C-alpha positions, 0 to 999 in steps of 0.5 A: 500499500506504501509503495502504491502511494509512493508511485502515484505521488512519484507520477503526481510530481512527473506530470506537473514537471512536464506541464511546466516544461512544456510551457503549459503553466497553470495554477493549481486549479488547472486554469492557464497562467496568462503572459501578463501574470508572468511579465516583470516590469521593474516600477520606475521610482522617479516617476513616484515623486522625490525619495525620502531615504529614512537614514537621511532623516536619523533613522538609524539601522537598529532592530531594537530602537522603535523608531515609529515617530521619525518614519512617521514624520518622514511619511508626512514629509513626503505627502506635504512635499506632494508626494515621494517615495520613502526608502528603506536602505538595507538593515532592519528598522524597528517600527509600530503602526505607520500611516501612509497618505495619498501619493507617498509609496514605500521602498525596500532596497536589497537587505532592507527590513521593516520589523513590526514590533512584538509589542501590540502597544506599539500600534495605535488605535484609530477611529475609521470607517469600513464598508460604511461602518464606523470602527476602531481599528489599529493604525 
């Protein structure tokens, strides 16, 4: 019985491999994968506005220092400038809740980590409207 299950499992792997090799890429449900899904085009950051590199504003790479307020101030500065890209460079940066405003974008460079705090108190609650309902949500 165990050998039959093993053989069936191996046949399944082979069929999946043949499907990919033969160019018949499909999602697990059998739906064909469209060409547009495979197309990767890098975002042209210069089209998103001025870059705001967080380390230029006193944020340091340290996974133990909570820097929510400093990072939020940079997001707000980008918004006030009419929009832009908040850039997280290589390193680990610890934060609580951040609120991105219209026309502000986030870019993490290779090796960058924006680490969320493990302390729930670092995530501010605020009143918001969702689907026509007023609720208190984490910010």
